[in-house]
Each structure stands twice: as structure tokens, then as C-alpha cells.
Backbone atoms as SQL, in Angstrom:
CREATE TABLE atoms (id INTEGER PRIMARY KEY, chain TEXT, resi INTEGER, resn TEXT, atom TEXT, x REAL, y REAL, z REAL);
INSERT INTO atoms VALUES
  (1, 'A', 1, 'MET', 'N', 9.967, -70.049, -41.885),
  (2, 'A', 1, 'MET', 'CA', 9.220, -69.253, -42.857),
  (3, 'A', 1, 'MET', 'C', 9.870, -67.887, -43.044),
  (4, 'A', 2, 'ARG', 'N', 10.271, -67.256, -41.937),
  (5, 'A', 2, 'ARG', 'CA', 10.872, -65.931, -42.002),
  (6, 'A', 2, 'ARG', 'C', 12.201, -65.961, -42.748),
  (7, 'A', 3, 'ALA', 'N', 13.001, -66.999, -42.519),
  (8, 'A', 3, 'ALA', 'CA', 14.281, -67.125, -43.219),
  (9, 'A', 3, 'ALA', 'C', 14.062, -67.330, -44.710),
  (10, 'A', 4, 'ALA', 'N', 13.037, -68.085, -45.060),
  (11, 'A', 4, 'ALA', 'CA', 12.734, -68.303, -46.472),
  (12, 'A', 4, 'ALA', 'C', 12.336, -66.990, -47.142),
  (13, 'A', 5, 'MET', 'N', 11.542, -66.167, -46.466),
  (14, 'A', 5, 'MET', 'CA', 11.151, -64.875, -47.027),
  (15, 'A', 5, 'MET', 'C', 12.365, -63.974, -47.183),
  (16, 'A', 6, 'GLY', 'N', 13.305, -64.023, -46.260),
  (17, 'A', 6, 'GLY', 'CA', 14.530, -63.246, -46.389),
  (18, 'A', 6, 'GLY', 'C', 15.313, -63.659, -47.614),
  (19, 'A', 7, 'PHE', 'N', 15.368, -64.957, -47.881),
  (20, 'A', 7, 'PHE', 'CA', 16.056, -65.470, -49.061),
  (21, 'A', 7, 'PHE', 'C', 15.390, -64.970, -50.334),
  (22, 'A', 8, 'TRP', 'N', 14.072, -65.117, -50.433),
  (23, 'A', 8, 'TRP', 'CA', 13.357, -64.707, -51.631),
  (24, 'A', 8, 'TRP', 'C', 13.389, -63.195, -51.810),
  (25, 'A', 9, 'SER', 'N', 13.336, -62.448, -50.714),
  (26, 'A', 9, 'SER', 'CA', 13.383, -60.995, -50.862),
  (27, 'A', 9, 'SER', 'C', 14.760, -60.543, -51.334),
  (28, 'A', 10, 'LYS', 'N', 15.817, -61.253, -50.978),
  (29, 'A', 10, 'LYS', 'CA', 17.155, -60.912, -51.477),
  (30, 'A', 10, 'LYS', 'C', 17.278, -61.176, -52.977),
  (31, 'A', 11, 'ILE', 'N', 16.523, -62.115, -53.483),
  (32, 'A', 11, 'ILE', 'CA', 16.580, -62.420, -54.908),
  (33, 'A', 11, 'ILE', 'C', 15.763, -61.415, -55.720),
  (34, 'A', 12, 'PHE', 'N', 14.562, -61.080, -55.243),
  (35, 'A', 12, 'PHE', 'CA', 13.635, -60.322, -56.075),
  (36, 'A', 12, 'PHE', 'C', 13.454, -58.854, -55.706),
  (37, 'A', 13, 'THR', 'N', 13.891, -58.404, -54.558),
  (38, 'A', 13, 'THR', 'CA', 13.674, -57.005, -54.191),
  (39, 'A', 13, 'THR', 'C', 14.993, -56.270, -54.111),
  (40, 'A', 14, 'TRP', 'N', 15.043, -55.104, -54.708),
  (41, 'A', 14, 'TRP', 'CA', 16.253, -54.299, -54.708),
  (42, 'A', 14, 'TRP', 'C', 16.198, -53.199, -53.657),
  (43, 'A', 15, 'TRP', 'N', 15.030, -52.866, -53.131),
  (44, 'A', 15, 'TRP', 'CA', 14.905, -51.738, -52.222),
  (45, 'A', 15, 'TRP', 'C', 15.299, -52.078, -50.783),
  (46, 'A', 16, 'ASN', 'N', 15.498, -53.344, -50.459),
  (47, 'A', 16, 'ASN', 'CA', 15.888, -53.740, -49.105),
  (48, 'A', 16, 'ASN', 'C', 17.384, -54.000, -48.974),
  (49, 'A', 17, 'GLY', 'N', 18.167, -53.624, -49.938),
  (50, 'A', 17, 'GLY', 'CA', 19.602, -53.879, -49.927),
  (51, 'A', 17, 'GLY', 'C', 20.008, -54.518, -51.247),
  (52, 'A', 18, 'ALA', 'N', 21.239, -54.948, -51.307),
  (53, 'A', 18, 'ALA', 'CA', 21.765, -55.521, -52.544),
  (54, 'A', 18, 'ALA', 'C', 21.099, -56.867, -52.841),
  (55, 'A', 19, 'THR', 'N', 20.745, -57.077, -54.105),
  (56, 'A', 19, 'THR', 'CA', 20.188, -58.361, -54.516),
  (57, 'A', 19, 'THR', 'C', 21.318, -59.375, -54.657),
  (58, 'A', 20, 'VAL', 'N', 20.953, -60.624, -54.868),
  (59, 'A', 20, 'VAL', 'CA', 21.954, -61.676, -55.039),
  (60, 'A', 20, 'VAL', 'C', 22.811, -61.377, -56.271),
  (61, 'A', 21, 'GLY', 'N', 22.185, -60.918, -57.341),
  (62, 'A', 21, 'GLY', 'CA', 22.925, -60.596, -58.554),
  (63, 'A', 21, 'GLY', 'C', 23.937, -59.481, -58.331),
  (64, 'A', 22, 'THR', 'N', 23.536, -58.450, -57.598),
  (65, 'A', 22, 'THR', 'CA', 24.454, -57.361, -57.298),
  (66, 'A', 22, 'THR', 'C', 25.599, -57.836, -56.420),
  (67, 'A', 23, 'ALA', 'N', 25.297, -58.677, -55.451),
  (68, 'A', 23, 'ALA', 'CA', 26.342, -59.209, -54.579),
  (69, 'A', 23, 'ALA', 'C', 27.338, -60.063, -55.368),
  (70, 'A', 24, 'LEU', 'N', 26.841, -60.893, -56.282),
  (71, 'A', 24, 'LEU', 'CA', 27.736, -61.707, -57.104),
  (72, 'A', 24, 'LEU', 'C', 28.583, -60.843, -58.029),
  (73, 'A', 25, 'TRP', 'N', 27.976, -59.861, -58.665),
  (74, 'A', 25, 'TRP', 'CA', 28.706, -58.955, -59.551),
  (75, 'A', 25, 'TRP', 'C', 29.789, -58.212, -58.766),
  (76, 'A', 26, 'THR', 'N', 29.427, -57.734, -57.583),
  (77, 'A', 26, 'THR', 'CA', 30.375, -56.992, -56.762),
  (78, 'A', 26, 'THR', 'C', 31.536, -57.871, -56.346),
  (79, 'A', 27, 'ARG', 'N', 31.257, -59.090, -55.955),
  (80, 'A', 27, 'ARG', 'CA', 32.315, -60.005, -55.525),
  (81, 'A', 27, 'ARG', 'C', 33.266, -60.335, -56.671),
  (82, 'A', 28, 'ARG', 'N', 32.699, -60.493, -57.866),
  (83, 'A', 28, 'ARG', 'CA', 33.531, -60.903, -59.003),
  (84, 'A', 28, 'ARG', 'C', 34.278, -59.742, -59.660),
  (85, 'A', 29, 'PHE', 'N', 33.592, -58.618, -59.854),
  (86, 'A', 29, 'PHE', 'CA', 34.172, -57.528, -60.628),
  (87, 'A', 29, 'PHE', 'C', 34.494, -56.283, -59.806),
  (88, 'A', 30, 'GLY', 'N', 34.070, -56.230, -58.544),
  (89, 'A', 30, 'GLY', 'CA', 34.242, -55.020, -57.760),
  (90, 'A', 30, 'GLY', 'C', 35.486, -55.009, -56.903),
  (91, 'A', 31, 'ASP', 'N', 35.972, -53.819, -56.670),
  (92, 'A', 31, 'ASP', 'CA', 37.111, -53.602, -55.799),
  (93, 'A', 31, 'ASP', 'C', 36.683, -52.558, -54.762),
  (94, 'A', 32, 'GLU', 'N', 36.616, -52.959, -53.490),
  (95, 'A', 32, 'GLU', 'CA', 36.169, -52.032, -52.444),
  (96, 'A', 32, 'GLU', 'C', 37.184, -50.911, -52.290),
  (97, 'A', 33, 'VAL', 'N', 36.680, -49.670, -52.301),
  (98, 'A', 33, 'VAL', 'CA', 37.572, -48.518, -52.175),
  (99, 'A', 33, 'VAL', 'C', 37.344, -47.731, -50.898),
  (100, 'A', 34, 'GLY', 'N', 36.193, -47.891, -50.259),
  (101, 'A', 34, 'GLY', 'CA', 35.970, -47.139, -49.035),
  (102, 'A', 34, 'GLY', 'C', 34.611, -47.379, -48.426),
  (103, 'A', 35, 'ARG', 'N', 34.461, -46.805, -47.225),
  (104, 'A', 35, 'ARG', 'CA', 33.205, -46.854, -46.475),
  (105, 'A', 35, 'ARG', 'C', 32.949, -45.479, -45.881),
  (106, 'A', 36, 'ASP', 'N', 31.676, -45.172, -45.674),
  (107, 'A', 36, 'ASP', 'CA', 31.352, -43.894, -45.044),
  (108, 'A', 36, 'ASP', 'C', 30.856, -44.111, -43.623),
  (109, 'A', 37, 'GLU', 'N', 30.464, -43.021, -42.966),
  (110, 'A', 37, 'GLU', 'CA', 30.019, -43.083, -41.574),
  (111, 'A', 37, 'GLU', 'C', 28.743, -43.890, -41.391),
  (112, 'A', 38, 'ALA', 'N', 27.907, -43.939, -42.424),
  (113, 'A', 38, 'ALA', 'CA', 26.636, -44.667, -42.352),
  (114, 'A', 38, 'ALA', 'C', 26.806, -46.162, -42.600),
  (115, 'A', 39, 'GLY', 'N', 28.009, -46.598, -42.979),
  (116, 'A', 39, 'GLY', 'CA', 28.244, -48.009, -43.233),
  (117, 'A', 39, 'GLY', 'C', 28.078, -48.418, -44.684),
  (118, 'A', 40, 'ASN', 'N', 27.810, -47.459, -45.580),
  (119, 'A', 40, 'ASN', 'CA', 27.723, -47.761, -47.003),
  (120, 'A', 40, 'ASN', 'C', 29.108, -48.132, -47.517),
  (121, 'A', 41, 'ILE', 'N', 29.170, -49.091, -48.453),
  (122, 'A', 41, 'ILE', 'CA', 30.444, -49.550, -48.997),
  (123, 'A', 41, 'ILE', 'C', 30.509, -49.156, -50.469),
  (124, 'A', 42, 'TYR', 'N', 31.636, -48.576, -50.879),
  (125, 'A', 42, 'TYR', 'CA', 31.805, -48.056, -52.233),
  (126, 'A', 42, 'TYR', 'C', 32.785, -48.931, -53.002),
  (127, 'A', 43, 'TYR', 'N', 32.434, -49.193, -54.272),
  (128, 'A', 43, 'TYR', 'CA', 33.216, -50.082, -55.127),
  (129, 'A', 43, 'TYR', 'C', 33.493, -49.415, -56.464),
  (130, 'A', 44, 'GLN', 'N', 34.541, -49.904, -57.123),
  (131, 'A', 44, 'GLN', 'CA', 34.768, -49.568, -58.524),
  (132, 'A', 44, 'GLN', 'C', 35.176, -50.831, -59.245),
  (133, 'A', 45, 'ASP', 'N', 34.905, -50.847, -60.549),
  (134, 'A', 45, 'ASP', 'CA', 35.181, -52.012, -61.378),
  (135, 'A', 45, 'ASP', 'C', 36.692, -52.228, -61.479),
  (136, 'A', 46, 'LYS', 'N', 37.105, -53.491, -61.444),
  (137, 'A', 46, 'LYS', 'CA', 38.529, -53.812, -61.502),
  (138, 'A', 46, 'LYS', 'C', 39.139, -53.468, -62.859),
  (139, 'A', 47, 'GLN', 'N', 38.425, -53.726, -63.959),
  (140, 'A', 47, 'GLN', 'CA', 38.952, -53.443, -65.286),
  (141, 'A', 47, 'GLN', 'C', 38.652, -52.013, -65.744),
  (142, 'A', 48, 'ARG', 'N', 37.480, -51.511, -65.382),
  (143, 'A', 48, 'ARG', 'CA', 37.063, -50.171, -65.797),
  (144, 'A', 48, 'ARG', 'C', 36.800, -49.327, -64.560),
  (145, 'A', 49, 'PRO', 'N', 37.809, -48.640, -64.023),
  (146, 'A', 49, 'PRO', 'CA', 37.644, -47.898, -62.769),
  (147, 'A', 49, 'PRO', 'C', 36.631, -46.765, -62.819),
  (148, 'A', 50, 'GLU', 'N', 36.219, -46.341, -64.019),
  (149, 'A', 50, 'GLU', 'CA', 35.208, -45.283, -64.086),
  (150, 'A', 50, 'GLU', 'C', 33.822, -45.786, -63.700),
  (151, 'A', 51, 'ARG', 'N', 33.628, -47.115, -63.658),
  (152, 'A', 51, 'ARG', 'CA', 32.360, -47.697, -63.197),
  (153, 'A', 51, 'ARG', 'C', 32.397, -47.797, -61.686),
  (154, 'A', 52, 'ARG', 'N', 31.502, -47.105, -61.033),
  (155, 'A', 52, 'ARG', 'CA', 31.496, -47.036, -59.568),
  (156, 'A', 52, 'ARG', 'C', 30.086, -47.278, -59.055),
  (157, 'A', 53, 'TRP', 'N', 29.980, -47.879, -57.874),
  (158, 'A', 53, 'TRP', 'CA', 28.667, -48.125, -57.281),
  (159, 'A', 53, 'TRP', 'C', 28.796, -48.214, -55.772),
  (160, 'A', 54, 'VAL', 'N', 27.634, -48.216, -55.134),
  (161, 'A', 54, 'VAL', 'CA', 27.566, -48.262, -53.671),
  (162, 'A', 54, 'VAL', 'C', 26.630, -49.399, -53.262),
  (163, 'A', 55, 'ILE', 'N', 26.990, -50.074, -52.179),
  (164, 'A', 55, 'ILE', 'CA', 26.112, -51.041, -51.527),
  (165, 'A', 55, 'ILE', 'C', 25.682, -50.387, -50.213),
  (166, 'A', 56, 'TYR', 'N', 24.390, -50.112, -50.082),
  (167, 'A', 56, 'TYR', 'CA', 23.870, -49.415, -48.913),
  (168, 'A', 56, 'TYR', 'C', 23.831, -50.332, -47.700),
  (169, 'A', 57, 'SER', 'N', 24.011, -49.725, -46.525),
  (170, 'A', 57, 'SER', 'CA', 23.955, -50.520, -45.295),
  (171, 'A', 57, 'SER', 'C', 22.523, -50.751, -44.846),
  (172, 'A', 58, 'GLY', 'N', 21.586, -50.015, -45.359),
  (173, 'A', 58, 'GLY', 'CA', 20.177, -50.169, -45.005),
  (174, 'A', 58, 'GLY', 'C', 19.330, -50.066, -46.263),
  (175, 'A', 59, 'ALA', 'N', 18.293, -49.255, -46.166),
  (176, 'A', 59, 'ALA', 'CA', 17.412, -49.060, -47.320),
  (177, 'A', 59, 'ALA', 'C', 18.165, -48.368, -48.447),
  (178, 'A', 60, 'ASN', 'N', 17.837, -48.726, -49.677),
  (179, 'A', 60, 'ASN', 'CA', 18.471, -48.116, -50.847),
  (180, 'A', 60, 'ASN', 'C', 17.883, -46.734, -51.063),
  (181, 'A', 61, 'ASP', 'N', 18.583, -45.736, -50.573),
  (182, 'A', 61, 'ASP', 'CA', 18.140, -44.352, -50.686),
  (183, 'A', 61, 'ASP', 'C', 19.355, -43.503, -51.021),
  (184, 'A', 62, 'GLY', 'N', 19.375, -42.947, -52.233),
  (185, 'A', 62, 'GLY', 'CA', 20.520, -42.169, -52.677),
  (186, 'A', 62, 'GLY', 'C', 20.802, -40.947, -51.834),
  (187, 'A', 63, 'SER', 'N', 19.802, -40.446, -51.104),
  (188, 'A', 63, 'SER', 'CA', 20.042, -39.277, -50.260),
  (189, 'A', 63, 'SER', 'C', 20.845, -39.639, -49.015),
  (190, 'A', 64, 'ARG', 'N', 21.103, -40.915, -48.786),
  (191, 'A', 64, 'ARG', 'CA', 21.908, -41.334, -47.636),
  (192, 'A', 64, 'ARG', 'C', 23.402, -41.355, -47.952),
  (193, 'A', 65, 'VAL', 'N', 23.768, -41.030, -49.185),
  (194, 'A', 65, 'VAL', 'CA', 25.181, -40.972, -49.575),
  (195, 'A', 65, 'VAL', 'C', 25.688, -39.555, -49.300),
  (196, 'A', 66, 'PRO', 'N', 26.772, -39.411, -48.528),
  (197, 'A', 66, 'PRO', 'CA', 27.305, -38.072, -48.233),
  (198, 'A', 66, 'PRO', 'C', 27.756, -37.345, -49.505),
  (199, 'A', 67, 'PRO', 'N', 27.785, -36.018, -49.481),
  (200, 'A', 67, 'PRO', 'CA', 28.122, -35.241, -50.682),
  (201, 'A', 67, 'PRO', 'C', 29.480, -35.594, -51.295),
  (202, 'A', 68, 'GLY', 'N', 30.490, -35.828, -50.479),
  (203, 'A', 68, 'GLY', 'CA', 31.804, -36.179, -51.018),
  (204, 'A', 68, 'GLY', 'C', 31.780, -37.473, -51.803),
  (205, 'A', 69, 'TRP', 'N', 31.070, -38.457, -51.278),
  (206, 'A', 69, 'TRP', 'CA', 30.964, -39.737, -51.983),
  (207, 'A', 69, 'TRP', 'C', 30.079, -39.606, -53.219),
  (208, 'A', 70, 'GLN', 'N', 29.091, -38.708, -53.184),
  (209, 'A', 70, 'GLN', 'CA', 28.287, -38.448, -54.390),
  (210, 'A', 70, 'GLN', 'C', 29.185, -37.935, -55.510),
  (211, 'A', 71, 'LEU', 'N', 30.104, -37.027, -55.170),
  (212, 'A', 71, 'LEU', 'CA', 31.033, -36.501, -56.166),
  (213, 'A', 71, 'LEU', 'C', 31.880, -37.626, -56.755),
  (214, 'A', 72, 'TRP', 'N', 32.358, -38.519, -55.907),
  (215, 'A', 72, 'TRP', 'CA', 33.192, -39.627, -56.382),
  (216, 'A', 72, 'TRP', 'C', 32.384, -40.587, -57.256),
  (217, 'A', 73, 'LEU', 'N', 31.157, -40.930, -56.824),
  (218, 'A', 73, 'LEU', 'CA', 30.326, -41.856, -57.596),
  (219, 'A', 73, 'LEU', 'C', 30.036, -41.317, -58.998),
  (220, 'A', 74, 'ARG', 'N', 29.820, -40.037, -59.115),
  (221, 'A', 74, 'ARG', 'CA', 29.475, -39.433, -60.400),
  (222, 'A', 74, 'ARG', 'C', 30.697, -39.115, -61.259),
  (223, 'A', 75, 'GLY', 'N', 31.895, -39.333, -60.714),
  (224, 'A', 75, 'GLY', 'CA', 33.114, -39.088, -61.474),
  (225, 'A', 75, 'GLY', 'C', 33.551, -37.638, -61.485),
  (226, 'A', 76, 'THR', 'N', 32.966, -36.804, -60.627),
  (227, 'A', 76, 'THR', 'CA', 33.360, -35.405, -60.563),
  (228, 'A', 76, 'THR', 'C', 34.770, -35.268, -60.002),
  (229, 'A', 77, 'ILE', 'N', 35.110, -36.107, -59.022),
  (230, 'A', 77, 'ILE', 'CA', 36.471, -36.155, -58.491),
  (231, 'A', 77, 'ILE', 'C', 37.026, -37.551, -58.743),
  (232, 'A', 78, 'GLU', 'N', 38.314, -37.638, -58.989),
  (233, 'A', 78, 'GLU', 'CA', 38.941, -38.925, -59.290),
  (234, 'A', 78, 'GLU', 'C', 39.392, -39.652, -58.027),
  (235, 'A', 79, 'GLU', 'N', 39.984, -38.924, -57.098),
  (236, 'A', 79, 'GLU', 'CA', 40.479, -39.531, -55.861),
  (237, 'A', 79, 'GLU', 'C', 39.327, -39.696, -54.877),
  (238, 'A', 80, 'LEU', 'N', 39.592, -40.436, -53.810),
  (239, 'A', 80, 'LEU', 'CA', 38.572, -40.624, -52.776),
  (240, 'A', 80, 'LEU', 'C', 38.306, -39.311, -52.055),
  (241, 'A', 81, 'PRO', 'N', 37.096, -39.134, -51.507),
  (242, 'A', 81, 'PRO', 'CA', 36.743, -37.866, -50.867),
  (243, 'A', 81, 'PRO', 'C', 37.677, -37.476, -49.716),
  (244, 'A', 82, 'GLU', 'N', 38.187, -38.455, -48.970),
  (245, 'A', 82, 'GLU', 'CA', 39.047, -38.120, -47.827),
  (246, 'A', 82, 'GLU', 'C', 40.332, -37.432, -48.273),
  (247, 'A', 83, 'THR', 'N', 40.818, -37.781, -49.462),
  (248, 'A', 83, 'THR', 'CA', 42.085, -37.221, -49.932),
  (249, 'A', 83, 'THR', 'C', 41.902, -36.015, -50.831),
  (250, 'A', 84, 'GLU', 'N', 40.809, -35.930, -51.576),
  (251, 'A', 84, 'GLU', 'CA', 40.657, -34.864, -52.560),
  (252, 'A', 84, 'GLU', 'C', 39.933, -33.634, -52.032),
  (253, 'A', 85, 'LEU', 'N', 38.997, -33.808, -51.124),
  (254, 'A', 85, 'LEU', 'CA', 38.207, -32.674, -50.645),
  (255, 'A', 85, 'LEU', 'C', 38.905, -31.960, -49.489),
  (256, 'A', 86, 'PRO', 'N', 38.651, -30.649, -49.348),
  (257, 'A', 86, 'PRO', 'CA', 39.216, -29.928, -48.199),
  (258, 'A', 86, 'PRO', 'C', 38.549, -30.394, -46.907),
  (259, 'A', 87, 'PRO', 'N', 39.167, -30.131, -45.760),
  (260, 'A', 87, 'PRO', 'CA', 38.548, -30.560, -44.503),
  (261, 'A', 87, 'PRO', 'C', 37.215, -29.850, -44.255),
  (262, 'A', 88, 'VAL', 'N', 36.362, -30.477, -43.480),
  (263, 'A', 88, 'VAL', 'CA', 35.046, -29.922, -43.156),
  (264, 'A', 88, 'VAL', 'C', 35.238, -28.699, -42.267),
  (265, 'A', 89, 'ARG', 'N', 34.511, -27.648, -42.570),
  (266, 'A', 89, 'ARG', 'CA', 34.610, -26.411, -41.781),
  (267, 'A', 89, 'ARG', 'C', 33.613, -26.423, -40.636),
  (268, 'A', 90, 'GLN', 'N', 33.837, -25.539, -39.666),
  (269, 'A', 90, 'GLN', 'CA', 33.010, -25.527, -38.451),
  (270, 'A', 90, 'GLN', 'C', 31.550, -25.231, -38.737),
  (271, 'A', 91, 'PHE', 'N', 31.271, -24.375, -39.703),
  (272, 'A', 91, 'PHE', 'CA', 29.885, -23.972, -39.957),
  (273, 'A', 91, 'PHE', 'C', 29.100, -25.009, -40.749),
  (274, 'A', 92, 'GLN', 'N', 29.765, -25.999, -41.316),
  (275, 'A', 92, 'GLN', 'CA', 29.065, -27.001, -42.120),
  (276, 'A', 92, 'GLN', 'C', 28.321, -27.982, -41.226),
  (277, 'A', 93, 'GLN', 'N', 27.102, -28.300, -41.622),
  (278, 'A', 93, 'GLN', 'CA', 26.289, -29.255, -40.883),
  (279, 'A', 93, 'GLN', 'C', 26.383, -30.613, -41.557),
  (280, 'A', 94, 'PRO', 'N', 26.233, -31.684, -40.792),
  (281, 'A', 94, 'PRO', 'CA', 26.256, -33.004, -41.424),
  (282, 'A', 94, 'PRO', 'C', 25.041, -33.171, -42.342),
  (283, 'A', 95, 'PRO', 'N', 25.207, -33.883, -43.457),
  (284, 'A', 95, 'PRO', 'CA', 24.084, -34.068, -44.375),
  (285, 'A', 95, 'PRO', 'C', 23.002, -34.949, -43.766),
  (286, 'A', 96, 'THR', 'N', 21.781, -34.732, -44.198),
  (287, 'A', 96, 'THR', 'CA', 20.652, -35.561, -43.754),
  (288, 'A', 96, 'THR', 'C', 20.025, -36.223, -44.969),
  (289, 'A', 97, 'GLY', 'N', 19.353, -37.321, -44.741),
  (290, 'A', 97, 'GLY', 'CA', 18.655, -38.014, -45.813),
  (291, 'A', 97, 'GLY', 'C', 17.405, -37.254, -46.219),
  (292, 'A', 98, 'ASN', 'N', 16.710, -37.760, -47.211),
  (293, 'A', 98, 'ASN', 'CA', 15.471, -37.168, -47.682),
  (294, 'A', 98, 'ASN', 'C', 14.382, -37.423, -46.644),
  (295, 'A', 99, 'LEU', 'N', 13.820, -36.363, -46.099),
  (296, 'A', 99, 'LEU', 'CA', 12.822, -36.488, -45.034),
  (297, 'A', 99, 'LEU', 'C', 11.384, -36.371, -45.538),
  (298, 'A', 100, 'THR', 'N', 11.205, -36.336, -46.846),
  (299, 'A', 100, 'THR', 'CA', 9.872, -36.231, -47.414),
  (300, 'A', 100, 'THR', 'C', 9.013, -37.419, -46.971),
  (301, 'A', 101, 'GLY', 'N', 7.813, -37.117, -46.526),
  (302, 'A', 101, 'GLY', 'CA', 6.901, -38.174, -46.092),
  (303, 'A', 101, 'GLY', 'C', 7.075, -38.576, -44.644),
  (304, 'A', 102, 'THR', 'N', 7.975, -37.928, -43.929),
  (305, 'A', 102, 'THR', 'CA', 8.182, -38.236, -42.510),
  (306, 'A', 102, 'THR', 'C', 7.685, -37.064, -41.671),
  (307, 'A', 103, 'MET', 'N', 7.622, -37.249, -40.381),
  (308, 'A', 103, 'MET', 'CA', 7.203, -36.173, -39.488),
  (309, 'A', 103, 'MET', 'C', 8.272, -35.073, -39.392),
  (310, 'A', 104, 'GLN', 'N', 9.501, -35.375, -39.769),
  (311, 'A', 104, 'GLN', 'CA', 10.569, -34.381, -39.717),
  (312, 'A', 104, 'GLN', 'C', 10.627, -33.511, -40.981),
  (313, 'A', 105, 'ALA', 'N', 9.791, -33.794, -41.973),
  (314, 'A', 105, 'ALA', 'CA', 9.786, -33.031, -43.217),
  (315, 'A', 105, 'ALA', 'C', 9.363, -31.589, -42.958),
  (316, 'A', 106, 'PHE', 'N', 9.842, -30.670, -43.780),
  (317, 'A', 106, 'PHE', 'CA', 9.478, -29.265, -43.662),
  (318, 'A', 106, 'PHE', 'C', 8.016, -29.079, -44.035),
  (319, 'A', 107, 'ARG', 'N', 7.310, -28.393, -43.170),
  (320, 'A', 107, 'ARG', 'CA', 5.902, -28.070, -43.427),
  (321, 'A', 107, 'ARG', 'C', 5.716, -26.583, -43.171),
  (322, 'A', 108, 'PRO', 'N', 5.436, -25.814, -44.208),
  (323, 'A', 108, 'PRO', 'CA', 5.242, -24.377, -43.998),
  (324, 'A', 108, 'PRO', 'C', 3.994, -24.124, -43.165),
  (325, 'A', 109, 'ASP', 'N', 3.995, -22.986, -42.501),
  (326, 'A', 109, 'ASP', 'CA', 2.815, -22.620, -41.715),
  (327, 'A', 109, 'ASP', 'C', 1.613, -22.474, -42.641),
  (328, 'A', 110, 'GLU', 'N', 0.475, -22.956, -42.185),
  (329, 'A', 110, 'GLU', 'CA', -0.738, -22.918, -42.979),
  (330, 'A', 110, 'GLU', 'C', -1.457, -21.600, -42.719),
  (331, 'A', 111, 'PRO', 'N', -1.652, -20.798, -43.750),
  (332, 'A', 111, 'PRO', 'CA', -2.403, -19.560, -43.517),
  (333, 'A', 111, 'PRO', 'C', -3.839, -19.868, -43.094),
  (334, 'A', 112, 'ALA', 'N', -4.386, -19.040, -42.241),
  (335, 'A', 112, 'ALA', 'CA', -5.720, -19.281, -41.694),
  (336, 'A', 112, 'ALA', 'C', -6.789, -19.267, -42.780),
  (337, 'A', 113, 'ASN', 'N', -6.628, -18.449, -43.792),
  (338, 'A', 113, 'ASN', 'CA', -7.682, -18.326, -44.799),
  (339, 'A', 113, 'ASN', 'C', -7.354, -19.071, -46.093),
  (340, 'A', 114, 'TYR', 'N', -6.388, -19.961, -46.096),
  (341, 'A', 114, 'TYR', 'CA', -5.995, -20.666, -47.313),
  (342, 'A', 114, 'TYR', 'C', -7.157, -21.478, -47.885),
  (343, 'A', 115, 'PHE', 'N', -7.810, -22.265, -47.055),
  (344, 'A', 115, 'PHE', 'CA', -8.884, -23.120, -47.541),
  (345, 'A', 115, 'PHE', 'C', -10.145, -22.316, -47.843),
  (346, 'A', 116, 'ALA', 'N', -10.336, -21.206, -47.173),
  (347, 'A', 116, 'ALA', 'CA', -11.521, -20.394, -47.433),
  (348, 'A', 116, 'ALA', 'C', -11.447, -19.789, -48.815),
  (349, 'A', 117, 'ASN', 'N', -10.252, -19.394, -49.270),
  (350, 'A', 117, 'ASN', 'CA', -10.108, -18.757, -50.574),
  (351, 'A', 117, 'ASN', 'C', -9.915, -19.743, -51.719),
  (352, 'A', 118, 'SER', 'N', -9.619, -20.993, -51.424),
  (353, 'A', 118, 'SER', 'CA', -9.306, -21.941, -52.481),
  (354, 'A', 118, 'SER', 'C', -10.530, -22.684, -53.000),
  (355, 'A', 119, 'GLY', 'N', -11.622, -22.665, -52.290),
  (356, 'A', 119, 'GLY', 'CA', -12.811, -23.394, -52.721),
  (357, 'A', 119, 'GLY', 'C', -12.827, -24.831, -52.217),
  (358, 'A', 120, 'TYR', 'N', -11.809, -25.248, -51.476),
  (359, 'A', 120, 'TYR', 'CA', -11.766, -26.593, -50.933),
  (360, 'A', 120, 'TYR', 'C', -12.139, -26.574, -49.461),
  (361, 'A', 121, 'ALA', 'N', -12.693, -27.678, -49.017),
  (362, 'A', 121, 'ALA', 'CA', -13.048, -27.785, -47.608),
  (363, 'A', 121, 'ALA', 'C', -11.800, -28.123, -46.798),
  (364, 'A', 122, 'ARG', 'N', -11.768, -27.625, -45.579),
  (365, 'A', 122, 'ARG', 'CA', -10.647, -27.927, -44.688),
  (366, 'A', 122, 'ARG', 'C', -10.698, -29.392, -44.294),
  (367, 'A', 123, 'PRO', 'N', -9.534, -30.088, -44.375),
  (368, 'A', 123, 'PRO', 'CA', -9.543, -31.524, -44.027),
  (369, 'A', 123, 'PRO', 'C', -9.807, -31.741, -42.548);
């Protein structure tokens, strides 16, 4: 039963990874150009190199693509990020995914009188 659900989810759901259609298109028309640290695989079209896409290693979340690869995907840089971008400097931090909705998301300090002045009851 579980294997059958995996098969059907690959056909009909795009948020759990590449669908069957995307995998077939990639195999037929795609040319792998690189991979990043997260395991995402980057492709460009064999006939039209300006068409570029990524196959995610996990959930389909655009914030998981590093900034250099974002530049390449959008056509801002022509060469691959390893060759076109300058080396990473010491003060630069590694990029993080979108943390909205998680416990790691930024939450500003709640003023003590915020709910008293707003007319809403404190949750």
C-alpha cells in the first residue's frame, strides 16, 4: 500500500519532489550542469541553454537554492557559480532556508501592553 501511494504521489504531487512528467522532460531535454551542497541538481535545456531548472533533493522550496545558483537559474550570470562568482569571504554566513512557520522563525519581543492597547484579548 505504501509503495502504491509513493507511485501515485510522484504522478500527482509536485511539492514532494519532481513529478514523473518533470523527470521524463529532464531525462529527454535536460543536460545536468551541477549540484550544490544540499544535493539539488541543476539542468539546462540541450537546445535552448537559457532554459534552466532545478530538481530539489527534498521538499520543493525555492529558499533552499543557494544565492549563486539563484543567479544562474535566473540568467543573471552565464557561467556556473563556481567559476563566475568570487570566493566566499570569511564574514559571509551560509544561506538558510525560509524559516517562516517554524520554531526557528524570528519573533520580536512582545510588548507588555500590546494587547491592552489594541482592544484584543491576550491569547
